[in-house]
C-alpha positions in Angstrom: -7.8 -14.4 -25.5 -8.9 -11.6 -27.7 -6.2 -8.9 -28.3 -7.2 -5.3 -29.1 -4.9 -2.4 -29.9 -5.4 1.1 -28.6 -7.7 2.0 -31.5 -10.0 -0.9 -30.6 -8.9 -3.0 -33.5 -6.8 -6.2 -33.6 -3.2 -5.4 -34.6 0.2 -4.4 -33.5 0.8 -3.3 -29.8 -2.3 -5.2 -28.8 -3.6 -5.3 -25.2 -5.8 -8.1 -24.0 -9.4 -7.3 -23.1 -8.6 -8.3 -19.6 -5.6 -6.0 -19.5 -7.8 -3.1 -20.7 -10.3 -3.8 -18.0 -7.5 -3.9 -15.4 -6.2 -0.5 -16.6 -9.6 1.0 -16.4 -10.1 -0.3 -12.9 -6.6 1.0 -11.9 -7.5 4.4 -13.2 -10.7 4.4 -11.2 -8.9 3.4 -8.0 -6.3 6.1 -8.5 -9.0 8.7 -9.1 -10.8 7.7 -5.9 -7.6 7.6 -3.9 -6.7 11.0 -5.2 -10.0 12.4 -4.0 -9.6 10.7 -0.6 -6.1 12.3 -0.3 -7.6 15.7 -1.2 -10.3 15.5 1.4 -8.0 14.4 4.1 -5.3 17.0 3.4 -7.4 20.0 2.3 -10.7 19.6 4.1 -9.8 17.7 7.3 -6.2 19.1 7.4 -4.7 15.7 8.1 -1.0 15.2 7.4 -0.8 12.3 4.9 2.4 10.5 4.0 2.3 9.2 0.4 4.4 6.2 -0.7 4.6 4.9 -4.2 4.9 1.3 -5.5 5.9 0.6 -9.1 5.2 -2.3 -11.3 8.8 -3.6 -10.8 8.1 -4.0 -7.0 5.5 -6.7 -8.0 3.3 -5.7 -5.1 -0.2 -5.1 -6.6 -1.8 -4.8 -3.1 0.8 -2.4 -1.7 -1.7 0.4 -1.7 -2.9 -1.0 1.6 0.1 -0.6 3.9 -2.1 -0.7 6.9 -1.9 -4.5 6.5 1.7 -4.6 7.7 2.2 -1.7 10.0 0.2 0.8 12.1 1.2 3.9 14.0 -0.4 5.1 17.2 -0.1 8.5 18.8 0.5 9.3 22.4 -3.3 10.1 22.7 -4.1 6.5 21.9 -1.6 4.6 24.0 0.5 7.0 26.0 3.5 7.2 23.7 4.1 7.2 19.9 4.1 3.6 18.9 4.9 1.6 15.8 3.5 -1.9 15.3 4.7 -4.3 12.6 2.4 -7.2 11.7 3.2 -10.4 9.9 2.0 -11.0 6.3 0.8 -14.6 5.8 1.0 -14.8 2.0 4.7 -14.8 0.8 4.1 -12.4 -2.2 2.5 -9.8 0.2 5.6 -9.9 2.4 7.4 -8.0 -0.4 5.2 -5.0 0.5 7.2 -4.4 3.7 9.7 -1.8 2.6 12.1 -0.3 5.1 12.2 3.1 3.4 8.5 3.6 4.4 9.4 3.3 8.1 12.5 5.4 7.7 10.4 8.2 6.3 7.9 7.9 9.1 10.6 8.1 11.7 11.6 11.5 10.3 8.2 12.8 11.2 7.4 10.9 14.4 9.4 9.9 17.4 8.4 6.4 18.2 9.2 5.4 21.7 7.7 1.9 21.5 8.0 -0.7 18.8 6.1 -4.0 18.6 7.2 -6.6 16.0 4.8 -9.4 15.5 6.4 -10.7 12.3 8.2 -13.4 14.2 4.8 -15.2 14.7 4.9 -16.5 11.1 8.4 -17.9 11.5 7.1 -19.9 14.4 3.8 -20.8 12.6 1.7 -19.3 15.4 -1.8 -18.2 14.1 -3.4 -14.9 15.0 
C-alpha cells in the first residue's frame, strides 16, 4: 500500500491512495446529494427530512434509509402508513435508528404500522 501525505509526498500524516480515492468519491456523492436536496426543496417545494450518520455509527450505506423504512400518505393507501423492512446483512441492521422514526412521527400522524423485520428472525425469505 502506497501512503501519501496531503502534499502528495510520502511522509507524516499519510493517507493511503485508496483512502484518498474514497474521500474524493465521498465528496462527489455529498455534492450530488446536496444538489438533489436543493432541487427537491427549492424547485419542487418538497419537504425533506435530513438525517445524519457519522463515522462512529459504522454505517457507510446509511445514506439510503429507504432500504429499511418507507412512509405512505393517505393519498397512496387511505391513511398515513409507516412500513419497516428487514435488513438481511447484519452490519446494515445498525442503520435502523429509532430517532429517525421519532422525528418523522413529529411531522406525520401514522395510523398504520407494518413491521416486517420479524421475517429475518424466522428466516423467511422475501
